[in-house]
C-alpha positions in Angstrom: -6.9 -25.9 7.0 -3.5 -24.8 8.8 -1.9 -25.4 4.8 -4.5 -22.8 3.2 -3.6 -20.4 5.5 -0.6 -20.1 5.2 -1.0 -20.5 2.0 -3.4 -17.8 1.4 -0.8 -15.0 3.7 1.8 -15.8 1.0 -0.9 -15.6 -1.8 -1.3 -13.0 -1.1 1.8 -11.1 0.8 3.9 -11.7 -2.4 1.0 -9.4 -4.2 0.8 -6.7 -2.8 4.6 -6.7 -2.1 5.1 -7.3 -6.7 2.1 -5.2 -7.0 0.5 -7.2 -9.5 -2.4 -6.4 -11.1 -0.7 -2.7 -11.1 -3.8 -1.8 -8.7 -1.5 -0.2 -6.5 0.1 2.2 -8.4 -3.0 3.2 -9.6 -5.0 3.9 -6.7 -2.1 6.0 -5.0 -1.9 8.2 -8.4 -6.1 9.1 -7.1 -5.7 9.6 -4.5 -2.0 11.6 -4.5 -3.7 13.7 -7.6 -7.0 14.3 -5.3 -5.1 16.0 -2.2 -2.9 18.4 -4.3 -6.1 19.8 -6.2 -8.2 20.2 -2.6 -4.5 21.5 -1.1 -3.7 23.7 -3.3 -7.8 25.1 -3.6 -7.6 25.1 0.6 -4.4 27.5 -0.2 -6.1 30.0 -3.1 -9.2 29.7 -1.1 -6.9 31.1 2.0 -5.1 33.3 0.3 -1.5 31.7 0.5 1.1 30.5 -3.0 0.8 27.0 -3.6 3.7 24.9 -1.7 4.0 22.0 -3.3 1.7 18.6 -1.7 4.0 16.4 0.1 1.5 12.3 0.6 1.6 10.9 3.2 2.6 7.8 3.7 -0.4 5.8 2.9 -0.7 7.6 -1.0 2.3 5.5 -1.6 3.0 3.3 -3.7 5.7 1.6 -1.8 4.8 2.5 1.3 2.1 -0.1 0.9 3.7 -2.6 -1.0 6.0 -2.9 1.5 3.2 -4.4 3.7 3.4 -7.3 1.6 6.8 -8.7 2.7 5.6 -8.7 6.7 2.3 -10.7 5.0 4.4 -13.6 3.5 6.9 -13.6 6.5 2.9 -14.6 8.8 2.1 -16.6 5.9 5.8 -19.0 5.3 5.7 -18.7 10.0 2.6 -20.6 9.9 3.7 -23.2 7.4 7.4 -23.7 9.4 5.3 -23.8 13.2 2.4 -26.9 10.6 5.4 -28.9 8.8 7.4 -29.4 12.0 
């Protein structure tokens, strides 16, 4: 079971790191579009000029994909501990 858990961590980490299926990229695009629309509407409602929308960290695909690396490291360490 320990090897199975380590392999799951490795596979999930690799899938997140390499954005298998493009899920993370599509999800971030939707989030950024929706947030930019809300930002623009809020500024118009308050009578302010439009300022550029800067996405938060978790709406950026690079940040989410980078979270796959720690998952792969945990899986590799679990595998090494089990095999040692």
